[in-house]
N, C-alpha and C positions, 0 to 999 in steps of 0.2 A: 504494500500500500504506500509506504513512504517512497519507494522507488518510482512508482507511477506519478505520485505527486511531485517528486523531484524532477522527473522528466518534463512534466507539464510546465513547471516554473522555469526550467531551463529554456524551453521554447519561447516563453514570454520574455525572458531575459535576453535571448539572442535577437528577437525581433526588436526589442528596445534599443539594442546596440545598433542594428541596421538603421532604424528610424533616426537615432541621434546623428549618425554619420551623414545620412541623406539630408536632413533638415539643417544641420550645421553647415554642410557644404553649400546648400542652396542659399542660406543666409549670407555666407561669406561672398559667394559669387554675386549676389545681389548688391551687397555693399560695394564691391570692387567695380561693378557695372554702374554704380551711382543711381540706383533705383530709389524712388521716394520711400519715406519711412512707413507709409501706409502699406506698401507692398511687403515690407519686412516683418510686419506684426505677426502674420500667420506662421511663417517658418520659425520665428523666434519663440513663439508660444509653444509650437510643436516640439522644438528642441528642448525647452524647459520640461515639458511633459515627459518626453522620452528619458531625460535625465532622472526625473522622479521615479518613473516606472523601473528604470534600471537599478536605482538604489533600493527600491522596495523589493524587487525580485531577488536581488543579491541578499538582502536581509532574510527573505523567506527561505532561500537556499541554505543560508547559515543556520537558521532555526531548525530546519528539517534535518540537517546534518548533525547538529548537537543532539536532537531528540533520538535520532537513529543510533548515534554512538552510545548514548546512555543506555538505551534499550539492549543493544547487542552486548555491551560490557556486563550489564546485570545478568543477562541470560547465560553468557559464557561463565561468569563467576559462579552462578548457582549450579550450572551443569558440572563444572570442574569440582566444586565442593561435593556434589552428590557422587561423582565418580570416585573421588578420594575416599568418601565415607563407605562406599560399596567395597572398594578394594582393601580397606583397613590397612594393616601394617604392610601388606604386600605392595601397596601403592607407593610406599616410602622406600622400597628396596634400592631403587636407583635415583631417588630424589631426596635431598635433605630437606628438613623443615624450613631452613633458612631460604633455600632456593625457591621453595613453594610459596613462602611468604612474599618474596620479591615478585614472583610470577603473578600471583593473585592480587597483589597490591599495585606496585609501580608498573609491572609489566602490562596489566590490563589497562591501567590509566594511560600508558603510552600508546594504546590503540586509538586514542582520540585523534592522533595525527593520521592514522590509516583510515578509520571509519568516518571521522568527522571532517577530514580535509581531502585526503587522497581520492577516496571513492567518489565523493560528490563532484570533485573536479574532473574525474574520469567520465562521469555521467554528463557533465556540462560539455566536455570536449567532444564526446560522441554526438551530442545534439548540435552544438554550436558550430563546430568546424565544417561539417558538410553543408549546413545552411549558408554560412558566410561564403564558402568557396562557390556554392551554387549561385548566390547573388552576384558575386564578382564575375563569374563566367557569363551571366546574363547581361550584366552592366557593361563589361568590357572583355571580349573574348581573349585578347592578348594577355591582359593581366591575369585572367583566370588560368590560362595555360602556364604562365610563369609561376604562379602560386602552386599549382598542382605539381610542377616539376621540382620546385625547391622545398616544398613542405615535407617530403619524406626524409630530408636530411636531419630534421630534429628528432624523430623517433629512432633513427640510427644512432645518433649521439646518446640518446636516452638509454638505449639498450646496452651500449658499450659501457657507459658510466654506471648504469644500474647494477651490472654484474659485479663490478669492483666494489660498489657501495654495499651490496647485500653481503658479500663475503666479509668485508670489514665490520659491518654492523653485527654479524653473527659472532665474531670474535669479541666485539665490545659487550654484547649481551652476556656471553659466557664469562667475561672478566667481572662483570657486575655480580653474577651469581657466585663466583669464587670469592669476591670481596665480602658479600653478605654471609656466605657460609663460614669463612674464616673468622669474621667478627662474632658470629653466633657461637662458634666453638670456643673462642676466648672467653666470652661472657659466661657461657655455661660452665666452663671449668675454672672460672676466676677464683673461686674459693680454694680449690685444690692447688692452683698455682701460687696463691698467696701463702698457703700453709708451708709450701716448700721454698718460698722466696724466689720464685721464678716468674712472677707476674710481669716484670719489666722486659723479659726476653721476647715477649710477643710483640713489643712495640715495633721492632725492626720488620717483622713479618707483615704486620698490617700496613706499615709505611711503604714497603715494597709493592704490595698488591695495590694500594691506593695510587702509587705513582704510576704503575702500569696502566691502571684504569684511566688516569688523567692523560697519559700519552696517547692512548687509543682514542679517547674523546677528542683530543686536538687533531688527530689524523682524520677522524670522521668529519670534523668541522672543516678542515682544510680541503678535503675531497669535495664536500658539499659546495663550498665557495667556488672552487675551480670548475666543478661541473656546471654550476649556475652561470659562471662566466662563459663557458663554452656554448651553452644553450643560447644565451643572450647574443653572443657573437654570431652564431649561425642564423638566428632570426633577424638580427640587424643587417647582416649582409644580404639576406633574401629580400628584406624590405628595401634596401638600398638599390638592388637590381631593378625592382619594380618602379621605385621612385625615379631613377634615371630614365627608364623607358617612358614613364608618364611625362616627365619634363621635356624630353625630346619631342614627343608627339604634341604636347601643348604648343611648343615653339613652331612646329610645322602646321599647327591648326588642324590636326587629325582628330582631336578630341575636344569636347566642350569643357570650359573651365569648371562648371559645377560638377560634371561627371568626373573630371580628373581629380578634383578635390575629394569627392565622395570615395573614389577608389583608393586614393592615398590614405584617407582616414580609416578606411575599412580593412586594408591589407594587414596592418599590425594586429588587428583583432582576430584575423585568421590564424596567426602564429601564437597569439597570447595563450589560448587554452592549453596547447601542447607544452609551451614553456612552463606554465603553472603546474601541469601534471608532473613534469620532471622535478620541479622544485618541491612539490608536496611529497614526492616519492622519498626524497631524502629525509624529510621530516617524519615520514611514516615508517622508515626502515626499522627502527627499534620496535615499533608496534607489530610489524610483520614477523620479526624474530620471536616476540613474545606470543603472538597468535599461533605460530607453529608449535611452540612448547605446550600451549593450552590444548591444541588439537591432539597432541601426543597423549596428554592426560586423558582426554575424552575417548581416545581410541583404545585405551586399556580394556581388554576383554573382561566382561563381568564374570564373577565366580559362577562356575557351571552348577546349575541346579541338579541335585542328586536325589532321586526318588528314595524315600526311606524304606518303603516296603511296609505292608500292613500284615500283622500276624492274623492267623485265622481266628475268627470270633468263636468263643466257646462259652455258651451260656452256663454250662455246668462246671466250668473250670476257671475259677478266679485266678488272677496272676499270683496272689498270695492268700492263703487261708490258714490262720493260726487258731486252734481250738483248745481252750483251757490250758494254755502253755504256762508252765512253771519251770523256772531255771534257778538252781541253787548253786552257791559257791561257798565253800568251807562250811557246808551244812546250813547256811542261812539262805532263805529265798531272796533272790534279787528281782526276778520277774515272777509275778504270782497270778495264776488263773487269767491269763490274757486272752481275750477274744478279739481277733483282728482279721479283716478281709480287705484286700486291695483288688479292685476289678480292673480288667484291661481298659486303658484309656483314662485312668484315674491317677491323680497325684495325691498321696496321703503323707502328711507331715507328722513326724514323731517329735514331740517336745517334752520338756520336763527339766527339773533341776539336775545339776551335775551329780552323778552317783545314783541316779534313780533307776539305772538299768537299761538305758537306751542302747549303748554299745553292746551290752550283753545280749539284748534281743537280736541285734544284727548278727552277732556271732552265732546265736542259735539258729537263725534263718540260714546261715551259710554252713551250718553243721560243724562249726569250729568247737562248740561246747555241746554236751549232751543235754537233752531235755529231761527234767525230773518227772514231769507229767505233761499230758497233752500231745498234740501233734501239729506239725507244720507241713503244708503241701504247697509246692510251687508249680503252677501250670497244671494242677490236678494230680500231681504225683509227689509223694514224700520220699521217693528213692532218688539218691544222687541229685538232690535238689540244687546243690552248689553249681552243677553244670548248666542249670537253666537260669542262673542269676548273673547279671553283670553288676559289678560291685566297685564302688569308689571308697577306699579306706580314709579314715580321718587324717592319717599321716601317710602321704603318698610318696613313693619312690619310683623313679623312672629307669627303665633299662632299654638301651638302644643307642646307636651311634648318632641318630638324628631324631628330631621330633616325630617325623613320620613313622620311623621304626618303633619308637616308644608307643605311639598310638596303636599301631598294628601288632603290638607284642603278642607272640604266640601264634601268629598267622604265618604260615610258611610262604605264602604268596601275598604280598602287600597289594591291596586294592587302592590306588591313589584317589579315585573318586570317593570311595567310602571314607578315606582318611580326611579328605576335604570336607565332607558332610559332617563328620564327627567333630572336627575342629570348629566348624561354623556353629553347630548346635551348642558347643561348649563355650562359645564367645571367646575363642582363642585365636588371635590374629597372627600367630607365628607361622612362618613358612615351614612346610613339612621338611624342607631340606636344611633347616637350621641345625647345626651340629650340637650335640650334647656332650658334656664332660662326664666323668665317671659318676654313676648314681644320679645323673640328671643335674649335676651342679652347673651353674652358669645361668640358671633361670631364677627369677624372683619366686617367692612363695606362692603368690597368686597365679603366676604362669605355670608353675609346677602342678598346682592343683587343677587348673583348667586342662592341662594336658592329660592328667589322670582321669578327669571327667570324660574327655574325648576318647580315651582308651576304653572306658566302660561302654560308651555309646557305640564305638566301633565293634566291640564284642557283641553288644545287643543286636546291632544291625546284621552282623555276620552270622550269628547263631540263631537269630530271631528269638532271643531270650524272652520269656514271659514277664520277667521282673527286673527292674533296675533299682539297686539300692545305693544310696549316697549318704555317707556319714559326714556331716558338717561340710558340704561342698562349697559354701560361700563364705566360710569363716575369714578367709584372708582377702576378700574382695571388697571393693568400694560399692556404693549403692547402685551406680549406673551399670557396672559390670555384673553385679548380682542380678539386676533386672534382666540383662541380656541372657544370663545363664538360665534364669527361670523361664524366659521366652523359649529358649531351646528345649528345655524339659517339657514345656507345654506342647511344643510341636512334636516331640517324641511320643508323648502320651496320646496325642491326636492320631498318631499312626497305629495305635493299638497296644502299646506297651504299658504295663503297670509301673508306676514310679513311687518308691518309698524313700522319703527324705528325712534324715535325722538332723535337726538343727535347733539352735537357740534363737535364731534370727526371726524377728516378727515379720519381716518382709517375706520370708519363705512361707511362714504359716499363712499369711494373707493370700498368697498365690495358690495355696493348696486347695483341693476340693474338700478334703476333710482333715481334721487335726486329731491326733491321738495324744493325750496327755499322760505321761508315765510318771507316777509318783513312787517314792521309795517303798519297796517291799510289796507294791501292788501296782496294777495298771488298770486304768478305767478309760472308757471311750468317751471323748468329748466332741463337741460340735465344732 
């Protein structure tokens, strides 16, 4: 819509230029011919009107350009942020946060030169140049031919200069990203550098990078000025050729004075749009470089959706059924006469004070401790129930050379799609190829626990386990990450798995379908 409106305004602007040249030339010719003032009133008024229309149409073009630039920048910034949010930590593998900050801030703002100046000038050139050349050809065939022959010289110069400018501007943009990244790294590690007394050693590094950026900036400016001079020289020589031709023909009387003045005034306007395109290209070069980086961000493939698979519905086989369960330790009951049922597709939270027997109940479900009384069935069977449970312990340890191997632990053939699905449901943004140290060291506590959650989800997806048991899965997570983990568990439950979560966190209990409160020495079912 803005492009159509811009094209219409460009036509009006071009017609105003032609009208101005015609009426101004007519007025001057009338003055030179000594015509009375009454005869000059019409051309002079028409000249003034054409000047006003030209000014208003230029203002309209500028307003449309600013509006379009603001809209495009807003859409690109929102799309880039959405792409980074979808990509999570994987989107930051090849891009530092400092470079992304520069890209989404100063980089997109630099697109004002490209969207707000270069593209509108390109539209104006496409509209104005053919119209003006056509008018010149109709008014004076010789001048029209001369302009058509000399006009291509300017695009040739523009292409040659533009190639050099684009390469230099790419290096300039990369230098700005390096400067931002270096400064970000120094600020981030300033506390550590200060502790070891090495904060001043980074001054030389920042000074060197800044000096390199300054030199590249001066080179870009020098090239811009020289290219502008070259374009102006080519246009001036072309206009001079036409002017000499018009002057000789005026002396010979082959062309009328008014027509000769009209052609002389209009010829520079034929070259002006192309010269302005070249000048605006240099102003837009940084924005073009930034736009390419933004498009690279948008071109990142979205995480592939992986079907979770739905377990067979069994109305007569709950995911977990505990009947009159009592578990004793050292002769004292820890869990007493517990009645509990977890259906497929349901999230049940186990809460209660420390020492009430929650972990003992989990151990009983997994057949780590014997039941004193009662029975526990998983997926309708009480035999080898541990094989039908995917489990996340309270203190997780990881085994594997990488995150992906730790998630798929126990699987002889790693399914990369299932690994990605498990990491996504566990709100773990780590790349599966991230290396692990011995016993999973090198990750934070929250990352370790989320990898353990992903490991349990992977097992549940691979074996189609009836039940997933998680012991304090969000204890080391912040509220936002905890919410993401619970969203993943809800998605897992919607696929038909039974979810049993042991937790002290109110947020977990609030997201559960039911809550079981375990009190010391006994267990009672709560709402």
